[in-house]
C-alpha positions as CSV (number, residue, x, y, z in Angstrom):
1,M,-4.1,-76.5,230.3
2,A,-1.6,-77.2,233.0
3,K,1.8,-75.7,232.9
4,E,3.3,-79.1,232.6
5,E,1.3,-79.9,229.5
6,I,2.3,-76.7,227.8
7,K,6.0,-77.3,228.7
8,K,5.8,-80.8,227.2
9,L,4.2,-79.4,224.0
10,V,6.8,-76.7,223.7
11,E,9.7,-79.1,224.1
12,S,8.2,-81.5,221.6
13,S,7.7,-78.7,219.1
14,K,11.3,-77.6,219.7
15,K,12.6,-81.1,218.9
16,V,10.6,-81.2,215.7
17,L,11.8,-77.8,214.6
18,E,15.4,-78.7,215.3
19,Q,15.1,-81.9,213.2
20,D,13.4,-80.0,210.4
21,H,16.2,-77.4,210.4
22,E,18.9,-80.1,210.2
23,N,17.1,-81.8,207.4
24,S,16.7,-78.6,205.4
25,A,20.3,-77.6,206.0
26,K,21.5,-81.0,204.7
27,S,19.2,-80.7,201.7
28,I,20.5,-77.3,200.8
29,K,24.1,-78.4,201.2
30,N,23.5,-81.4,199.0
31,D,21.8,-79.2,196.4
32,L,24.7,-76.8,196.4
33,A,27.2,-79.6,196.0
34,S,25.2,-81.0,193.1
35,F,25.0,-77.6,191.5
36,K,28.7,-77.1,191.8
37,K,29.5,-80.5,190.3
38,K,27.1,-79.9,187.3
39,T,28.6,-76.4,186.7
40,L,32.2,-77.8,186.8
41,D,31.3,-80.6,184.5
42,R,29.9,-78.1,181.9
43,I,33.1,-76.0,182.0
C-alpha cells in the first residue's frame, strides 16, 4: 500500500470514530436525562 492510501484510510477511520463517539455521547446524555425524569416522577 502506498502512504497516501494509508493516510486516507486513517483519516476516514478517524471521522467514523469521531461520529460514533458523538452519537454514543448523545445517547448516554439522553438516557441520563430520561432516568432522572423517571426518578423524579416516582418521588
